[in-house]
C-alpha positions in Angstrom: -47.4 90.9 -10.6 -45.4 87.4 -10.9 -42.1 87.5 -9.1 -39.3 85.5 -10.9 -37.8 82.4 -9.1 -40.2 83.1 -6.3 -37.4 84.8 -4.9 -38.6 87.5 -2.1 -39.1 90.9 -3.6 -37.6 93.9 -1.9 -38.8 97.5 -3.2 -35.8 100.1 -2.5 -38.0 103.6 -2.1 -35.8 106.5 -1.8 -34.9 109.9 -4.0 -31.8 109.5 -6.5 -30.1 112.6 -6.3 -26.6 112.3 -4.5 -26.8 108.8 -3.2 -26.2 107.2 -6.4 -23.1 105.3 -5.2 -25.3 104.1 -1.8 -28.2 102.9 -4.4 -26.0 100.7 -6.7 -24.1 99.1 -3.3 -27.2 98.3 -2.0 -28.7 96.9 -5.1 -25.5 94.8 -5.3 -25.7 93.8 -1.7 -29.2 92.6 -1.7 -29.0 90.7 -5.3 -25.9 88.7 -3.9 -28.2 87.7 -1.0 -30.5 86.3 -3.5 -33.2 88.9 -3.4 -35.1 90.2 -6.7 -34.5 94.1 -6.2 -36.9 96.5 -7.4 -35.1 99.9 -7.8 -36.0 103.1 -10.3 -32.4 104.0 -10.2 -31.3 100.7 -11.7 -34.3 100.2 -14.3 -35.5 97.2 -12.4 -38.9 98.6 -11.2 -41.9 96.4 -13.2 -43.4 99.1 -15.6 -46.4 99.0 -17.2 -47.1 101.0 -20.4 -51.2 101.8 -19.6 -49.9 103.6 -16.1 -48.3 106.5 -15.3 -44.8 106.6 -13.7 -46.5 107.3 -10.1 -49.1 104.7 -10.4 -46.2 102.4 -11.3 -44.3 103.1 -8.5 -47.3 102.7 -6.1 -48.4 99.3 -7.7 -44.5 98.3 -7.0 -45.4 99.3 -3.3 -48.6 97.0 -3.3 -46.7 94.2 -5.2 -43.3 93.8 -3.3 -42.8 91.7 -0.5 -40.3 93.9 1.7 -40.0 97.6 1.6 -36.8 99.5 2.3 -37.0 103.4 2.4 -34.3 105.7 2.7 -35.3 109.3 3.9 -32.7 111.5 3.0 -31.9 115.4 2.8 -33.6 115.5 -0.6 -37.4 115.7 -0.8 -38.0 114.5 -4.4 -40.5 116.1 -6.8 -44.6 115.8 -6.4 -47.5 115.5 -8.7 -47.7 119.5 -9.8 -44.7 120.6 -7.1 -47.6 121.1 -4.6 -48.3 117.5 -3.6 -46.5 115.2 -1.5 -43.3 113.8 -3.7 -43.7 110.3 -5.3 -41.0 108.9 -2.5 -43.2 110.0 0.3 -46.1 108.8 -1.3 -44.5 105.4 -1.3 -43.7 105.4 2.2 -47.4 106.3 3.0 -48.6 103.5 0.8 -46.2 101.0 2.5 -47.4 102.0 6.1 -51.2 101.9 4.7 -50.3 98.4 3.4 -48.6 97.5 6.5 -46.0 96.0 4.3 -42.7 94.6 6.3 -40.5 97.4 6.3 -36.9 98.6 7.0 -36.3 102.4 7.0 -33.3 104.4 7.0 -33.1 108.3 7.7 -30.1 110.5 7.2 -28.5 112.2 10.4 -29.5 115.7 8.6 -33.3 115.0 8.7 -33.0 113.7 12.3 -31.0 116.5 13.6 -33.2 119.1 11.8 -36.5 117.8 13.2 -35.2 117.8 16.8 -33.6 121.4 16.4 -36.9 122.7 14.8 -38.7 121.1 17.6 -36.6 123.2 20.2 -37.3 126.4 18.1 -40.9 125.6 18.6 -41.8 124.3 15.4 -43.1 120.7 16.3 -46.1 119.8 13.9 -46.0 119.9 10.1 -48.7 122.7 10.1 -46.4 124.7 12.2 -43.2 123.8 10.0 -45.3 125.0 7.2 -44.9 128.6 8.3 -41.2 128.3 8.1 -39.5 128.9 5.0 -35.9 127.5 4.0 -33.5 129.8 2.3 -33.4 129.4 -1.5 -30.9 126.8 -2.5 -30.8 125.5 1.1 -28.0 122.8 1.2 -28.7 121.1 4.5 -32.5 120.2 3.6 -34.4 120.3 0.2 -37.6 120.6 1.8 -39.0 120.3 5.3 -41.5 117.6 4.5 -38.7 115.2 4.8 -39.3 115.6 8.5 -42.7 114.7 7.9 -41.6 111.9 6.4 -39.8 110.6 9.2 -42.3 111.6 11.7 -44.9 109.5 9.5 -42.1 106.3 9.7 -41.5 106.5 13.1 -45.4 106.5 13.8 -45.3 109.8 15.8 -48.9 110.2 15.4 -49.9 107.3 17.4 -49.5 106.6 21.3 -46.2 104.6 22.0 -47.8 101.5 22.7 -49.5 101.5 19.3 -46.5 101.9 17.4 -45.6 98.7 15.8 -42.9 98.4 13.1 -41.7 102.4 13.7 -38.0 101.3 13.8 -36.1 104.2 11.6 -32.5 103.6 11.6 -30.2 106.7 11.4 -27.4 107.0 9.3 -24.6 109.6 8.6 -22.6 107.7 6.0 -22.9 105.3 3.0 -21.0 102.7 5.2 -23.6 103.0 7.9 -26.5 102.5 5.7 -25.1 99.6 4.0 -24.3 97.7 7.1 -27.6 98.3 8.2 -29.0 96.9 5.1 -26.5 94.0 5.1 -27.2 93.2 8.5 -31.1 93.3 7.9 -31.4 91.1 4.7 -28.5 88.6 4.9 -30.4 86.3 6.4 -32.6 85.2 3.5 -34.1 82.1 5.2 -35.3 84.0 8.1 -36.8 86.5 5.9 -38.6 83.9 4.1 -39.7 82.4 7.4 -41.1 85.9 8.2 -42.9 86.3 5.2 -44.6 82.4 5.6 -45.4 83.3 9.3 -47.3 86.7 8.2 -48.6 85.8 4.9 -49.3 82.1 5.7 -52.9 82.1 4.0 -52.5 83.0 0.3 -56.1 83.2 -0.5 -56.8 85.6 2.2 -53.7 87.9 1.3 -54.9 87.9 -2.5 -58.4 88.9 -1.5 -57.2 91.4 0.6 -54.8 92.6 -1.8 -57.5 93.0 -4.7 -59.9 94.5 -2.4 -57.0 97.2 -1.5 -56.7 97.4 -5.2 -60.5 97.7 -6.4 -60.0 94.6 -8.3 -62.8 92.3 -9.1 -62.9 88.7 -7.7 
């Protein structure tokens, strides 16, 4: 995927329901800072007509420079209602690809995880036996807690949890402050990319290998 003007590209991954205004504000801030922002809510996600919507989303994770993910009480939709949602898949892909990533988690998700752990529901398997009341307004699906735990690399020993910072937020202002503070220094981000992706040939070869492309 060719990026315009060689600006750092940020993929903003999230569900949309209930946070439309926040996404609009994040998009405005990031574009003002000089980034190319890929966001499905704004229609800026690269789309190929020979791919499914899900494949386009996952390809964007592969092709972006930076990944900004929001974990909210709304889980989103999956392929057939049983598999993990596309937002969840994007997060998993970013972690697997070791993308430079910044993550936000809504306070309701963090509190629900803590509360259920206190009740004895500590793992995804244990939580699977817990059923939310229909029309629950606090969380749409308990798998948002799975997303949070995957984001903080909960399954790994503490010493191996690199890139596991997840910022809790309780308001649009708090989320916007975090995004602004992290991405306001464009030159520092570009230097981070250069230091971590200093061998373009190696990165291209690795990317092709991950996608199964021919050399």
